[in-house]
C-alpha angles and dihedrals in degrees: 000000000000113000111251093239091054091045089053090052093050092050093049093051093045090049090052091050091049092051092052093050091045089058092047094054097042086086098044095109089052089051090054092054088049091055091052097048109032105029090049087065090071090060090059095051116110113227127202106214132161113264091239092061102041099095092045092051093045093051091056098036111028132045113236108205127212105220092206094068104001089241122142115250093197134054104232097191092161097065144069103179096095136056094244093059095041093050092047092053094045091049094057094037092056090051093044095054090046086071091056087075104018092058098026091104094055101075093041103040099074093068123356099036094038089052097041093053094034092237126176120226087252091057091047087055093046092053089055091052094048091051093052091045093057092047088051090056098043092048091056089050098045094055097070089039088060093051091052104036104019130251098270096063094041090050093053092044093053093049091052093046092047090052093064099062088038088062089049095054089095091064096061112118103154139041091254089053089052092052091050097049096043090048092059093038085058087073087083092064087072090070086087090073094053088046097055096038090049094055092043089056094053104035129071125237094260092063105019090100091058095042092051092044097047091045094049093039095052088042092050092048082070085080092062095040087051090062092051097043098045097046091044090049095046094051088047091055090048090052089050087060104262119138119242088249091063100027099067090046093051090050091063091053095048101047119026105032103054093038095051091051093045094053092044087057093047089051094054093044106041102023129088131208105227140350086257094055122252119032090246088060096054091108087066091063092106092061124093120304118270117258097223146058092073093259127157111248135194136215097224143014108281156160111240093229089068102060125147089220094232109139122178140162122243114181109301096343132087107218127198113198115213139178125238114267105228093192092063107102124233116237143169087256090073095075103017118136129192109253123198111260117263127178094251090052093047091052092048092049095046093050095046110100090215086070092063099043096075092026095060093039090052090050090062098042109034091030089055090048092053093050091048093050089051098043110023093084089050093047092049091044090052094047100044107022111150141130087277095040114057140144095294095054091043090051094047094051092044088054092067089074092062097036091061088070088078088083109000099068089045087057090056092054091046093050090048093054091046096050091044092065091061107025104021125210095337088061091058091047096053091042090054091047093048094051090049092049092052092046089055091051094052091046088054089049093051093049092049092048093052093047096045094052119065088200107028119196114252089212093056092047091050091051093048096047092046092055090044090051092053093055091039093052094040088054089053089052096049090046092061092048084059099044097073090062091055113082092338094183091059099045097146093049091044092048090049091052094048092045092046091051087051089059091043087059087048090056091046094052093040089055088052091053090044095054099029100051094138129089091025096226096053095083090052098053091042090053090045093054091051091049093053096046097047095046093049089052091056093065088085093064110099123219133194118263093241 
């Protein structure tokens, strides 16, 4: 049990943090009004830009709306003055902060937590598996909830529920306590489903791959940032005089809990359910465009690269006239609407081979990434432990894998959108499979290199796993440019299945690392063989052209 003096210190620090965040959020309603009044002025400003850069500028700054379904055909990441930009940034931010608790154990468990709780290596591996199992279950449940209640409310609910066990992390004193807390913290991993379904609801088919990939990539980078933040905070607390027994517990109170609650509050206040308004009004999306929110609108469905270049002002809105892009294929995705899950629909989706194409591919790519995020620091610590190589250095190096998501997963979505224009959905399918196969081959190579060298080079290992990570994360990005084309009227349920299969893969690969800990490379090459085999088998599944 935690000594009473240390518990009092923990409570005092936590109370101080809560007071600070209470003050920050006491003005949040005023901030919302500021967004509406002040930021909207930017949309009314007339910009004198060269004609050659107008399309590029508009795609990053102004939403261009498809009047058929009210979805945005650009990804305006450099704006906050419209619902498309705000919801995009809230979607990835919610997924990002989930990692601050979901992966907070990984950088500290190889040494300090393992020593403090007197854990065996098997118990550490078991705790990783438990965490992934709970995420698998909740992702499957959250998909139908998204279809019924909308991604915004589900996202906020998951963040709030995940904050509760995060606050209880400091009470852990046994391995069983660790299992229980990590199981319930695993709820946060389901924020991925809300993130992807939210972006799919707001972004059109010509950019949905990029929107999903950037959102998931920036969100996934939270795994890498968590390694840096938790290790730096733990070391800072040690320098301030705390014992390791207290410092890692206090770190959970300072970082995950207040941030999770803050982002959940922002999601409920600043986010919106659907381009049509409330989630219950999503069936009205095919009606005329709304006359508010200071959003750029268009006259026809388009690709932003084919603009006439004619800009003009109408009242409070900046309007960009565009011509129809005749090369843009028509698909079911154009008018698809999320439908509440029924037994017949569930049966139809589950029996559809299209469901299992992205699902099994994601099992081998994102599942692999989850297992690497959870085990790479431990592997490096085991291989190179020395007076100059400890938990801190192992954690920082392992964090590179997650940090690469900042741009690598985005590249996958970009390539998916690009190849869709010429090759349609089959192009996305084969790009997903190709990246998964290359990932598997590099994993096999990494494992064989480690096992064949009694003293492997850290530099060589880093180079191999960075290249491996790039193909791994690009595959994840391409995958979720493919998902919206599979069962588009059940996007939440579909996203839940694919996301859940990703976690099932995480459990599978975590079990491999758990039961094949020695030699260290064995788990890598076994995982690589599985990834290559599964992805090659997926070639037989047929997909629609568009």
